[in-house]
N, C-alpha and C positions, 0 to 999 in steps of 0.2 A: 205317639205317646212316649214320654221320657221314662226311663227306668228310675228306681229309687236312687237317691244320691247322685243326681245327674251332674252336679258340680265336680264330682270326683271321677267320673267315667266319660269316655269320648267314643263316639261312633267312628269306626275305622272302615276302610274300604273292604267290601266283602260282607258287611253287615254285622261284624263282631263288635265287641266292646273292649276298650283298653283302659287300665287304671291311669289316673292323671300323672303319677310319677313316672310310669313307663312311657307314656306319651311324650312327656317333656324330655326324657332321656333320649328317645329316638329322634325327636325334633332337634335337640342339641347336636347330636351326631350328624344329622343330615345337614345342618347349617355349617358345621365344621368342614364337611366334605365339599359343600358348595363354595365356601370361602376359599378353601384350599385349592379348589379347581380354578378359581379366578386368579388367585395369587401366584400359582405355580409358574405361569409364563413370565410374570414380572421378575420373580426370583431367579428364573433361569436365564434372563436376558444377559447377554455377554457385555462385560465392561471392558472398554478398549482404552489403551493408553498410547498416545501418540507423542513423538518428539517433534518439537518445532525448532528450526534453526534460522538464524538471521545473520546478516553481515554487520549488524549494529553493535556497538559496545553496550555493555549491560546498563540498563536503565537510561539509555540515551533519550533526552527529551524528544517528544514528537514521534520518533520512529521506534525506538526500543520500548517506550512506555505504551504506545498504542498496539504494538505487537503483543505485549503482555495483557492488555485489556481484551484483545481478541481471544487469546487463550483462556483467560478467566471467564469470558462470556460464554464460550462454547461449553466449558466445564460446568458452569452454573446452569445454563439453559437445558443441558442434557441430564441434569441431576446426577452428574458424575459417571454417566454411562460412557461418555467420551471425554477423557481427561487429557489435556494438552499441557505438556511441560516444555517451557521455553529454554533454549540454550542460546546465549549471546555469542557474538563473534569469537571464534577460537575455542569456545568451551567444548564443542563436540567436533566441529569441522572448521577449517579456515574460512574467512569471510566470503571469498569469491568461489567457494565450493558448495554453496547452499543448494544450487540446482542439481549438482552431481549427487549430493547426499540423498535428495528426494528421489531421484531416478533409481538409485541403488537401494532405496528403502532403508538406508541408515537412519534417516529421519523421514517422517511421513508427511510433513507439512512445513512450509517456510513463509517468512514475511520478509520481503525485499523489494527490489525494483528491477524491472525486466531488462534494462540495458546493461546490467552487469553480466548478462549471459549472451551478449551480442556475438561472441565468437562461435556460438552454436547455431544461431540463426540471426542474420542481420536485421530481419524484420522486427525482432524483439526490441530494438532501439525505439521503434515508433510508438510502442505502447507505454513507454515512459514519457517521452516528449520529443517533439521535433523543434529545432530552432525557429523562432518567430511563429510558432504554431498555436495550438489551442490553449486557452486559459483553463483553470481548474474546473469550473462548472461546465465549460464546453466539452472538455475531454470526458468528464463524467457522463454528459448527455450522449456523446458519440458511442461510448462503451455500453452504457446501460439501456438506452432507448434506440440507438442506431445499430449499425452493423459491427461495431467494435468488438463486442463479446464473442460473436461467432468467428470473426477473423482471428482473434486472440487464441481461441481454442484450436483453430486450424493450424496456427503456427506452432503451438505447443504439442499438438497431437503426436508427432513422430517421437517425442521424448517421453510420452506416457505421463503427461502432467496436465492437471486441470487448474486453470487460473481464475482468480476472482479479483475484482477491483477492490482495493482496501484503503483508498484515501488519496490525499493530495496535499502538498505543502503550500500550494498557491505560488505566486510569482517568487522565483528565487533571486538571489543576489548574483552579480557577475563575478564576484570574487575579491580576494585581497591581493594587492600588488605592492611590491617594494619600490615602484616608480610609477609616475603618471603615464597614462596612455593618451597621447595627444594626436598621434598620426599612426598610420599603418606601419611605419618604420619602427615604431616602438614595440611592436609585437615580434619582430624578427629576432630570433635567438632567445626569446623569453622561455624559460623553463617553467611549465605550468602543470599543476595537478588539475585535471578537468575530465569529467565523465561524459559518456554518450557521444552523440553526433557533434556536439560542441567541440570535443577534442579533435575530431577530424577537420572541422572548419579552422580551428586555430592552427593545426599543423600545416594546412594549406596556406595559411597566412604567414608562415615562417616560424611559428613557435615550436618548441620541443615539448611534447606533451607526455604525461604519465598518468596512470590511474592507480593511486594508492588506496588501501582500505580506509574507511572513515576514521578509525582510531589512530591512524598513522599520519593524518594530514597535518596536524599542528606540529609534531616533531620534525617533519620534513621541511615545513616552512620556517620553523625556528632555526633549524640547523643550516639553512641555506641550500638544501638539496634541490629546492624549487624556489623560483622568484615570485611565484603567484600561485594561488590555490582557490578554487571554489568548493564550497561544501553545500550549504543550503540557503539560509537567510538569517537575519539578525538573531533570532532566538537561539538556534543551534550554533551559529558561528561564534557568538559571544560565550555560550556555555562551553564550547570546545577551546576557548582561549585564543582564537585566531588573531584577535586584535593586539595580542602581545607580540606578534611576529611580523606584522605589516600594517601600515597606516592608511593606505589608499584603498578605500572600499567602494567598489563599483556596483551600482544598482541602476536598473534591474539587470537580470541575466538575459542575454540574447538567446541562450540555448535551452532554457527551461522556464517557459512562461507559466507552466502549470503541470509539473511532472507527477506522475501517478506512483502509488505504492501498490503492491500486489500481495495476495495470499496465494501461494501455489501448493498444490496437493498432489501426492502420488495418485495417479488416476485410478489404478487398480484398487487402492485402498479406499478411495472415495466412492467408487462404484459398488464396493462391497457393503457400504453402510446401508442400514434401513432408511426408508424414505424420510422419516422424521429427523434423523441425524444429518442426512444430506441437507435438509432444509435449514437446520440449525447452523451448519457451517456456512451455507450461502448467505443467510440473513445476518449472521454475526459479522461477516465481512462487510455487508452493506451498512450495518450500524457503525462499524468501525470506520468506514470511509467518511461518514458524516462527522463523527467525533474527531477524526484526524484533521480535517480541514478547519473545523471550528477551533481546535487546539492551536494549530499553526497561526490562524488569523488573529486570534486573541493575543497570543504570546508574542508574536512578531510585532504587533502594534504596540504593546506595552514596552517591550525591550527597546524598540526604535525610539519611542517617546523620551526615554531617559538616556539614550546612548551618548548623545553629545555632552551631557553633563557628567556622566560617570567616566567617559573615556574621551577627554578633550583632544587627544592626539589623532583621533580618527578623522580622516578627510574623505567625505562622501563625494563620489564623482559619478558621472554618467559617460558612457562611451560616446565619443563625438559622432556626428551624423556621417561623416566620411567613412569612419570605421564600421558603423552599423550597416551602411549600404553595401560595403564590400563583404561583410559577414553574410548579409542576405544573399548576395550573388554566389558566394561560395557554398552556402547552404543548398541552394537550388542545384548547383553542379554535383554536390555530394549525393543528394537524393536521386538525381537523374542517373548517376553512375551506379549507385546501389540497385536501382530499379532495373537497369539494363542487364545486370549480372544475375538477378534473382527474381523470377516471376512472382513469387509470393510477396516479396518486399514491394514490388510494383503494384500489386493488387491492394495491399494495405495503404500504401502511399497515395494511390489515386482516390481511395475513399476518404482519407484524411484531408487531402488537398481540396477536394470538393467541398467538404464540410467547413474547412477553414475559410474558404472564399464566401460561403453562405453566412458564416458567423460574422465575418468582417463587414459585410453589407448591413447586417442587422445591428451590429454594435455602433455603426455610424449614427444610428437613430435611437440607441438605447443607453448602454452603460457609459459610453464616452460623453455624450451631452449631459447625462444625469450627473456624472462626476463634476463636469464643468459648472453645471447649474448649482450644485451643492456649494462649491467654492464661492460662486457669485453671491449666493444667498447668505452665506456665513461671513462674507467680506474678507476672505482670506486668499 
């Protein structure tokens, strides 16, 4: 049986009665406590700020821009719990000291390419590219679905660094030359800016090789400090003005058929992240890898389509078969010599070599005939 004025009174635990206004006040207080109890952990969550360093000039197409996209993606996906601020080459550390900065925790994360640190571990060359090796999608497959990621982590482990695959430029160009390369003799005495294992191959063919930071390539070529220089491919090469310094443009590159980019993180910093922020860093790198290859593919295609009209002095060339064959022979010798000196390099190279051979057999019946069929069908 309800008491009089039931709408104004409420039965409470213990059998007593409470006035409606008192009940609402108690309920409101209880709700505030409950909400406060749920909100407290979120409000107490630590907000982290990381510095990202790169060897790229500020806003460099393809590389600098996609580094910034990665940083922005992590910041947005984490709701600002992990904010990444990007520093271009020279803004915080010199271009080739990115890995050192991450090891020292001067910066917590970097965007680069692993062959820049080959002096620390020769096997790092192989995670960017090997001459006549894997194409972009093949290298992605080896790292993402094959043994590549585990091997990469093994190479970086002594340095306290966690690597992530962050994209690819696709087939690169062989470089800009101030003279034609018709025979092997034309390489002897040539002063060339070239990175990675390609530099060692060219050295063995008689060239004098140097590795200058990206922002210094064009001035060196323009000033005559080098006779030839490779950078990336039409999109970046034209953006950096290399066509102003040399007219013979060799395509494709023998040494970088599909070179990778990386995001490298101070491992202690990465391991200290909660699980969701670890996942955000990992999947942001994965998303950036897809965006980067699409970016390079689209823009290289458009720039190349107009290159002959806009820059009529450019003479596009391909290395002669005789030169390519000797480059291939020297590549094998370089990799065999490196493997003999370093067991970890040998381990990585054997895995890569096996997959290259498997890819070659597959491509004989896949991309190669598909591209030929396309030309036949289009009548070009």
